[in-house]
Chimera marker file (.cmm) of the C-alpha trace (Angstrom):
<marker_set name="trace">
<marker id="1" x="53.853" y="58.635" z="103.130" r="1" g="1" b="0" radius="0.5"/>
<marker id="2" x="53.410" y="62.012" z="104.884" r="1" g="1" b="0" radius="0.5"/>
<marker id="3" x="55.878" y="64.793" z="104.030" r="1" g="1" b="0" radius="0.5"/>
<marker id="4" x="58.884" y="65.053" z="106.355" r="1" g="1" b="0" radius="0.5"/>
<marker id="5" x="61.567" y="67.740" z="106.428" r="1" g="1" b="0" radius="0.5"/>
<marker id="6" x="64.306" y="68.880" z="108.753" r="1" g="1" b="0" radius="0.5"/>
<marker id="7" x="63.054" y="71.514" z="111.185" r="1" g="1" b="0" radius="0.5"/>
<marker id="8" x="65.921" y="72.872" z="113.279" r="1" g="1" b="0" radius="0.5"/>
<marker id="9" x="69.031" y="71.598" z="115.038" r="1" g="1" b="0" radius="0.5"/>
<marker id="10" x="69.449" y="71.747" z="118.800" r="1" g="1" b="0" radius="0.5"/>
<marker id="11" x="72.899" y="72.176" z="120.287" r="1" g="1" b="0" radius="0.5"/>
<marker id="12" x="73.160" y="71.380" z="123.974" r="1" g="1" b="0" radius="0.5"/>
<marker id="13" x="75.515" y="73.924" z="125.544" r="1" g="1" b="0" radius="0.5"/>
<marker id="14" x="76.765" y="74.826" z="129.026" r="1" g="1" b="0" radius="0.5"/>
<marker id="15" x="76.360" y="78.583" z="128.603" r="1" g="1" b="0" radius="0.5"/>
<marker id="16" x="73.891" y="79.682" z="125.905" r="1" g="1" b="0" radius="0.5"/>
<marker id="17" x="75.015" y="83.332" z="126.085" r="1" g="1" b="0" radius="0.5"/>
<marker id="18" x="78.660" y="82.408" z="125.497" r="1" g="1" b="0" radius="0.5"/>
<marker id="19" x="77.669" y="80.136" z="122.609" r="1" g="1" b="0" radius="0.5"/>
<marker id="20" x="75.403" y="82.865" z="121.198" r="1" g="1" b="0" radius="0.5"/>
<marker id="21" x="78.350" y="85.255" z="121.153" r="1" g="1" b="0" radius="0.5"/>
<marker id="22" x="80.526" y="82.678" z="119.367" r="1" g="1" b="0" radius="0.5"/>
<marker id="23" x="77.973" y="81.868" z="116.676" r="1" g="1" b="0" radius="0.5"/>
<marker id="24" x="77.007" y="85.525" z="116.202" r="1" g="1" b="0" radius="0.5"/>
<marker id="25" x="80.397" y="87.251" z="116.484" r="1" g="1" b="0" radius="0.5"/>
<marker id="26" x="82.712" y="84.606" z="115.026" r="1" g="1" b="0" radius="0.5"/>
<marker id="27" x="80.530" y="82.722" z="112.532" r="1" g="1" b="0" radius="0.5"/>
<marker id="28" x="78.057" y="85.493" z="111.642" r="1" g="1" b="0" radius="0.5"/>
<marker id="29" x="74.801" y="83.768" z="112.605" r="1" g="1" b="0" radius="0.5"/>
<marker id="30" x="71.764" y="85.959" z="113.266" r="1" g="1" b="0" radius="0.5"/>
<marker id="31" x="70.152" y="85.854" z="116.718" r="1" g="1" b="0" radius="0.5"/>
<marker id="32" x="66.416" y="85.573" z="116.073" r="1" g="1" b="0" radius="0.5"/>
<marker id="33" x="65.019" y="84.973" z="119.558" r="1" g="1" b="0" radius="0.5"/>
<marker id="34" x="66.085" y="84.579" z="123.173" r="1" g="1" b="0" radius="0.5"/>
<marker id="35" x="63.803" y="82.744" z="125.572" r="1" g="1" b="0" radius="0.5"/>
<marker id="36" x="65.280" y="83.554" z="128.942" r="1" g="1" b="0" radius="0.5"/>
<marker id="37" x="68.818" y="82.395" z="129.619" r="1" g="1" b="0" radius="0.5"/>
<marker id="38" x="68.315" y="78.797" z="128.523" r="1" g="1" b="0" radius="0.5"/>
<marker id="39" x="67.067" y="78.943" z="124.916" r="1" g="1" b="0" radius="0.5"/>
<marker id="40" x="68.617" y="81.057" z="122.155" r="1" g="1" b="0" radius="0.5"/>
<marker id="41" x="67.544" y="80.735" z="118.517" r="1" g="1" b="0" radius="0.5"/>
<marker id="42" x="70.027" y="81.435" z="115.727" r="1" g="1" b="0" radius="0.5"/>
<marker id="43" x="69.717" y="81.507" z="111.958" r="1" g="1" b="0" radius="0.5"/>
<marker id="44" x="72.202" y="81.016" z="109.154" r="1" g="1" b="0" radius="0.5"/>
<marker id="45" x="70.446" y="81.650" z="105.843" r="1" g="1" b="0" radius="0.5"/>
<marker id="46" x="67.394" y="79.359" z="105.984" r="1" g="1" b="0" radius="0.5"/>
<marker id="47" x="68.711" y="77.053" z="108.744" r="1" g="1" b="0" radius="0.5"/>
<marker id="48" x="67.915" y="77.499" z="112.438" r="1" g="1" b="0" radius="0.5"/>
<marker id="49" x="69.791" y="76.284" z="115.487" r="1" g="1" b="0" radius="0.5"/>
<marker id="50" x="68.507" y="76.292" z="119.043" r="1" g="1" b="0" radius="0.5"/>
<marker id="51" x="71.188" y="76.709" z="121.712" r="1" g="1" b="0" radius="0.5"/>
<marker id="52" x="69.792" y="74.886" z="124.707" r="1" g="1" b="0" radius="0.5"/>
<marker id="53" x="71.277" y="74.861" z="128.217" r="1" g="1" b="0" radius="0.5"/>
<marker id="54" x="72.536" y="71.455" z="129.297" r="1" g="1" b="0" radius="0.5"/>
<marker id="55" x="75.266" y="69.773" z="131.315" r="1" g="1" b="0" radius="0.5"/>
<marker id="56" x="75.987" y="67.436" z="128.389" r="1" g="1" b="0" radius="0.5"/>
<marker id="57" x="79.662" y="67.075" z="127.554" r="1" g="1" b="0" radius="0.5"/>
<marker id="58" x="80.866" y="66.668" z="123.958" r="1" g="1" b="0" radius="0.5"/>
<marker id="59" x="84.497" y="65.729" z="124.337" r="1" g="1" b="0" radius="0.5"/>
<marker id="60" x="85.534" y="64.075" z="121.050" r="1" g="1" b="0" radius="0.5"/>
<marker id="61" x="89.265" y="64.649" z="120.572" r="1" g="1" b="0" radius="0.5"/>
<marker id="62" x="89.099" y="64.743" z="116.772" r="1" g="1" b="0" radius="0.5"/>
<marker id="63" x="86.425" y="65.403" z="114.159" r="1" g="1" b="0" radius="0.5"/>
<marker id="64" x="85.969" y="61.769" z="113.145" r="1" g="1" b="0" radius="0.5"/>
<marker id="65" x="85.293" y="60.740" z="116.755" r="1" g="1" b="0" radius="0.5"/>
<marker id="66" x="82.384" y="63.150" z="117.179" r="1" g="1" b="0" radius="0.5"/>
<marker id="67" x="78.893" y="61.725" z="117.540" r="1" g="1" b="0" radius="0.5"/>
<marker id="68" x="77.605" y="64.458" z="115.223" r="1" g="1" b="0" radius="0.5"/>
<marker id="69" x="79.046" y="67.426" z="113.345" r="1" g="1" b="0" radius="0.5"/>
<marker id="70" x="77.801" y="70.005" z="110.885" r="1" g="1" b="0" radius="0.5"/>
<marker id="71" x="79.233" y="71.552" z="107.750" r="1" g="1" b="0" radius="0.5"/>
<marker id="72" x="79.161" y="75.235" z="106.834" r="1" g="1" b="0" radius="0.5"/>
<marker id="73" x="79.541" y="76.361" z="103.228" r="1" g="1" b="0" radius="0.5"/>
<marker id="74" x="81.522" y="79.316" z="101.949" r="1" g="1" b="0" radius="0.5"/>
<marker id="75" x="82.247" y="80.541" z="98.444" r="1" g="1" b="0" radius="0.5"/>
<marker id="76" x="85.822" y="81.565" z="99.355" r="1" g="1" b="0" radius="0.5"/>
<marker id="77" x="87.543" y="79.224" z="101.801" r="1" g="1" b="0" radius="0.5"/>
<marker id="78" x="90.920" y="81.048" z="101.982" r="1" g="1" b="0" radius="0.5"/>
<marker id="79" x="89.234" y="84.386" z="102.713" r="1" g="1" b="0" radius="0.5"/>
<marker id="80" x="86.932" y="82.772" z="105.300" r="1" g="1" b="0" radius="0.5"/>
<marker id="81" x="89.862" y="81.067" z="107.028" r="1" g="1" b="0" radius="0.5"/>
<marker id="82" x="91.738" y="84.357" z="107.131" r="1" g="1" b="0" radius="0.5"/>
<marker id="83" x="88.728" y="86.132" z="108.658" r="1" g="1" b="0" radius="0.5"/>
<marker id="84" x="88.221" y="83.421" z="111.278" r="1" g="1" b="0" radius="0.5"/>
<marker id="85" x="91.914" y="83.432" z="112.220" r="1" g="1" b="0" radius="0.5"/>
<marker id="86" x="91.759" y="87.216" z="112.661" r="1" g="1" b="0" radius="0.5"/>
<marker id="87" x="88.915" y="86.589" z="115.124" r="1" g="1" b="0" radius="0.5"/>
<marker id="88" x="91.045" y="84.010" z="116.962" r="1" g="1" b="0" radius="0.5"/>
<marker id="89" x="89.418" y="80.830" z="115.643" r="1" g="1" b="0" radius="0.5"/>
<marker id="90" x="91.994" y="78.359" z="114.370" r="1" g="1" b="0" radius="0.5"/>
<marker id="91" x="91.355" y="75.027" z="112.629" r="1" g="1" b="0" radius="0.5"/>
<marker id="92" x="91.825" y="71.974" z="114.832" r="1" g="1" b="0" radius="0.5"/>
<marker id="93" x="92.637" y="69.744" z="111.872" r="1" g="1" b="0" radius="0.5"/>
<marker id="94" x="90.862" y="68.676" z="108.717" r="1" g="1" b="0" radius="0.5"/>
<marker id="95" x="88.631" y="65.917" z="107.451" r="1" g="1" b="0" radius="0.5"/>
<marker id="96" x="91.185" y="64.341" z="105.123" r="1" g="1" b="0" radius="0.5"/>
<marker id="97" x="91.985" y="67.425" z="103.065" r="1" g="1" b="0" radius="0.5"/>
<marker id="98" x="93.120" y="71.006" z="103.610" r="1" g="1" b="0" radius="0.5"/>
<marker id="99" x="89.897" y="71.930" z="101.785" r="1" g="1" b="0" radius="0.5"/>
<marker id="100" x="87.919" y="70.561" z="104.768" r="1" g="1" b="0" radius="0.5"/>
<marker id="101" x="89.236" y="72.373" z="107.872" r="1" g="1" b="0" radius="0.5"/>
<marker id="102" x="87.593" y="71.359" z="111.144" r="1" g="1" b="0" radius="0.5"/>
<marker id="103" x="86.816" y="73.454" z="114.232" r="1" g="1" b="0" radius="0.5"/>
<marker id="104" x="85.001" y="73.244" z="117.553" r="1" g="1" b="0" radius="0.5"/>
<marker id="105" x="82.667" y="75.677" z="119.252" r="1" g="1" b="0" radius="0.5"/>
<marker id="106" x="83.028" y="76.583" z="122.965" r="1" g="1" b="0" radius="0.5"/>
<marker id="107" x="81.254" y="73.343" z="123.969" r="1" g="1" b="0" radius="0.5"/>
<marker id="108" x="83.267" y="71.032" z="121.742" r="1" g="1" b="0" radius="0.5"/>
<marker id="109" x="80.708" y="70.625" z="118.938" r="1" g="1" b="0" radius="0.5"/>
<marker id="110" x="82.633" y="69.855" z="115.758" r="1" g="1" b="0" radius="0.5"/>
<marker id="111" x="82.051" y="71.570" z="112.430" r="1" g="1" b="0" radius="0.5"/>
<marker id="112" x="83.901" y="72.009" z="109.199" r="1" g="1" b="0" radius="0.5"/>
<marker id="113" x="83.861" y="74.761" z="106.602" r="1" g="1" b="0" radius="0.5"/>
<marker id="114" x="84.074" y="73.913" z="102.916" r="1" g="1" b="0" radius="0.5"/>
<marker id="115" x="83.549" y="75.476" z="99.536" r="1" g="1" b="0" radius="0.5"/>
<marker id="116" x="81.035" y="73.074" z="97.960" r="1" g="1" b="0" radius="0.5"/>
<marker id="117" x="82.217" y="74.126" z="94.493" r="1" g="1" b="0" radius="0.5"/>
<marker id="118" x="85.816" y="73.122" z="95.333" r="1" g="1" b="0" radius="0.5"/>
<marker id="119" x="85.308" y="70.116" z="97.543" r="1" g="1" b="0" radius="0.5"/>
<link id1="1" id2="2" r="1" g="1" b="0" radius="0.2"/>
<link id1="2" id2="3" r="1" g="1" b="0" radius="0.2"/>
<link id1="3" id2="4" r="1" g="1" b="0" radius="0.2"/>
<link id1="4" id2="5" r="1" g="1" b="0" radius="0.2"/>
<link id1="5" id2="6" r="1" g="1" b="0" radius="0.2"/>
<link id1="6" id2="7" r="1" g="1" b="0" radius="0.2"/>
<link id1="7" id2="8" r="1" g="1" b="0" radius="0.2"/>
<link id1="8" id2="9" r="1" g="1" b="0" radius="0.2"/>
<link id1="9" id2="10" r="1" g="1" b="0" radius="0.2"/>
<link id1="10" id2="11" r="1" g="1" b="0" radius="0.2"/>
<link id1="11" id2="12" r="1" g="1" b="0" radius="0.2"/>
<link id1="12" id2="13" r="1" g="1" b="0" radius="0.2"/>
<link id1="13" id2="14" r="1" g="1" b="0" radius="0.2"/>
<link id1="14" id2="15" r="1" g="1" b="0" radius="0.2"/>
<link id1="15" id2="16" r="1" g="1" b="0" radius="0.2"/>
<link id1="16" id2="17" r="1" g="1" b="0" radius="0.2"/>
<link id1="17" id2="18" r="1" g="1" b="0" radius="0.2"/>
<link id1="18" id2="19" r="1" g="1" b="0" radius="0.2"/>
<link id1="19" id2="20" r="1" g="1" b="0" radius="0.2"/>
<link id1="20" id2="21" r="1" g="1" b="0" radius="0.2"/>
<link id1="21" id2="22" r="1" g="1" b="0" radius="0.2"/>
<link id1="22" id2="23" r="1" g="1" b="0" radius="0.2"/>
<link id1="23" id2="24" r="1" g="1" b="0" radius="0.2"/>
<link id1="24" id2="25" r="1" g="1" b="0" radius="0.2"/>
<link id1="25" id2="26" r="1" g="1" b="0" radius="0.2"/>
<link id1="26" id2="27" r="1" g="1" b="0" radius="0.2"/>
<link id1="27" id2="28" r="1" g="1" b="0" radius="0.2"/>
<link id1="28" id2="29" r="1" g="1" b="0" radius="0.2"/>
<link id1="29" id2="30" r="1" g="1" b="0" radius="0.2"/>
<link id1="30" id2="31" r="1" g="1" b="0" radius="0.2"/>
<link id1="31" id2="32" r="1" g="1" b="0" radius="0.2"/>
<link id1="32" id2="33" r="1" g="1" b="0" radius="0.2"/>
<link id1="33" id2="34" r="1" g="1" b="0" radius="0.2"/>
<link id1="34" id2="35" r="1" g="1" b="0" radius="0.2"/>
<link id1="35" id2="36" r="1" g="1" b="0" radius="0.2"/>
<link id1="36" id2="37" r="1" g="1" b="0" radius="0.2"/>
<link id1="37" id2="38" r="1" g="1" b="0" radius="0.2"/>
<link id1="38" id2="39" r="1" g="1" b="0" radius="0.2"/>
<link id1="39" id2="40" r="1" g="1" b="0" radius="0.2"/>
<link id1="40" id2="41" r="1" g="1" b="0" radius="0.2"/>
<link id1="41" id2="42" r="1" g="1" b="0" radius="0.2"/>
<link id1="42" id2="43" r="1" g="1" b="0" radius="0.2"/>
<link id1="43" id2="44" r="1" g="1" b="0" radius="0.2"/>
<link id1="44" id2="45" r="1" g="1" b="0" radius="0.2"/>
<link id1="45" id2="46" r="1" g="1" b="0" radius="0.2"/>
<link id1="46" id2="47" r="1" g="1" b="0" radius="0.2"/>
<link id1="47" id2="48" r="1" g="1" b="0" radius="0.2"/>
<link id1="48" id2="49" r="1" g="1" b="0" radius="0.2"/>
<link id1="49" id2="50" r="1" g="1" b="0" radius="0.2"/>
<link id1="50" id2="51" r="1" g="1" b="0" radius="0.2"/>
<link id1="51" id2="52" r="1" g="1" b="0" radius="0.2"/>
<link id1="52" id2="53" r="1" g="1" b="0" radius="0.2"/>
<link id1="53" id2="54" r="1" g="1" b="0" radius="0.2"/>
<link id1="54" id2="55" r="1" g="1" b="0" radius="0.2"/>
<link id1="55" id2="56" r="1" g="1" b="0" radius="0.2"/>
<link id1="56" id2="57" r="1" g="1" b="0" radius="0.2"/>
<link id1="57" id2="58" r="1" g="1" b="0" radius="0.2"/>
<link id1="58" id2="59" r="1" g="1" b="0" radius="0.2"/>
<link id1="59" id2="60" r="1" g="1" b="0" radius="0.2"/>
<link id1="60" id2="61" r="1" g="1" b="0" radius="0.2"/>
<link id1="61" id2="62" r="1" g="1" b="0" radius="0.2"/>
<link id1="62" id2="63" r="1" g="1" b="0" radius="0.2"/>
<link id1="63" id2="64" r="1" g="1" b="0" radius="0.2"/>
<link id1="64" id2="65" r="1" g="1" b="0" radius="0.2"/>
<link id1="65" id2="66" r="1" g="1" b="0" radius="0.2"/>
<link id1="66" id2="67" r="1" g="1" b="0" radius="0.2"/>
<link id1="67" id2="68" r="1" g="1" b="0" radius="0.2"/>
<link id1="68" id2="69" r="1" g="1" b="0" radius="0.2"/>
<link id1="69" id2="70" r="1" g="1" b="0" radius="0.2"/>
<link id1="70" id2="71" r="1" g="1" b="0" radius="0.2"/>
<link id1="71" id2="72" r="1" g="1" b="0" radius="0.2"/>
<link id1="72" id2="73" r="1" g="1" b="0" radius="0.2"/>
<link id1="73" id2="74" r="1" g="1" b="0" radius="0.2"/>
<link id1="74" id2="75" r="1" g="1" b="0" radius="0.2"/>
<link id1="75" id2="76" r="1" g="1" b="0" radius="0.2"/>
<link id1="76" id2="77" r="1" g="1" b="0" radius="0.2"/>
<link id1="77" id2="78" r="1" g="1" b="0" radius="0.2"/>
<link id1="78" id2="79" r="1" g="1" b="0" radius="0.2"/>
<link id1="79" id2="80" r="1" g="1" b="0" radius="0.2"/>
<link id1="80" id2="81" r="1" g="1" b="0" radius="0.2"/>
<link id1="81" id2="82" r="1" g="1" b="0" radius="0.2"/>
<link id1="82" id2="83" r="1" g="1" b="0" radius="0.2"/>
<link id1="83" id2="84" r="1" g="1" b="0" radius="0.2"/>
<link id1="84" id2="85" r="1" g="1" b="0" radius="0.2"/>
<link id1="85" id2="86" r="1" g="1" b="0" radius="0.2"/>
<link id1="86" id2="87" r="1" g="1" b="0" radius="0.2"/>
<link id1="87" id2="88" r="1" g="1" b="0" radius="0.2"/>
<link id1="88" id2="89" r="1" g="1" b="0" radius="0.2"/>
<link id1="89" id2="90" r="1" g="1" b="0" radius="0.2"/>
<link id1="90" id2="91" r="1" g="1" b="0" radius="0.2"/>
<link id1="91" id2="92" r="1" g="1" b="0" radius="0.2"/>
<link id1="92" id2="93" r="1" g="1" b="0" radius="0.2"/>
<link id1="93" id2="94" r="1" g="1" b="0" radius="0.2"/>
<link id1="94" id2="95" r="1" g="1" b="0" radius="0.2"/>
<link id1="95" id2="96" r="1" g="1" b="0" radius="0.2"/>
<link id1="96" id2="97" r="1" g="1" b="0" radius="0.2"/>
<link id1="97" id2="98" r="1" g="1" b="0" radius="0.2"/>
<link id1="98" id2="99" r="1" g="1" b="0" radius="0.2"/>
<link id1="99" id2="100" r="1" g="1" b="0" radius="0.2"/>
<link id1="100" id2="101" r="1" g="1" b="0" radius="0.2"/>
<link id1="101" id2="102" r="1" g="1" b="0" radius="0.2"/>
<link id1="102" id2="103" r="1" g="1" b="0" radius="0.2"/>
<link id1="103" id2="104" r="1" g="1" b="0" radius="0.2"/>
<link id1="104" id2="105" r="1" g="1" b="0" radius="0.2"/>
<link id1="105" id2="106" r="1" g="1" b="0" radius="0.2"/>
<link id1="106" id2="107" r="1" g="1" b="0" radius="0.2"/>
<link id1="107" id2="108" r="1" g="1" b="0" radius="0.2"/>
<link id1="108" id2="109" r="1" g="1" b="0" radius="0.2"/>
<link id1="109" id2="110" r="1" g="1" b="0" radius="0.2"/>
<link id1="110" id2="111" r="1" g="1" b="0" radius="0.2"/>
<link id1="111" id2="112" r="1" g="1" b="0" radius="0.2"/>
<link id1="112" id2="113" r="1" g="1" b="0" radius="0.2"/>
<link id1="113" id2="114" r="1" g="1" b="0" radius="0.2"/>
<link id1="114" id2="115" r="1" g="1" b="0" radius="0.2"/>
<link id1="115" id2="116" r="1" g="1" b="0" radius="0.2"/>
<link id1="116" id2="117" r="1" g="1" b="0" radius="0.2"/>
<link id1="117" id2="118" r="1" g="1" b="0" radius="0.2"/>
<link id1="118" id2="119" r="1" g="1" b="0" radius="0.2"/>
</marker_set>
């Protein structure tokens, strides 16, 4: 069987610039390329995300109703939560435990932040 690996994730967003600011300023992602106003590439460690303009709506009311979500790792969950709250980002719930707080980005994409060593 030929080798297969995950390339990048694409997030369909209404306003790529607004989403870029969220991922860069709130979550600390690195902007690696901007292709006009419709395609913005971000990196978090060795993972890349493409913010891609779309009219798609992601309106899941809670984490478990989302069609897809992603998980971010931290080595200090309390400190990370404190930093995010200082930036105005509050958890919208959790995925069954206070050690798995859940959030949404400006377009309603769900994610959670966990410490994989304390999960």
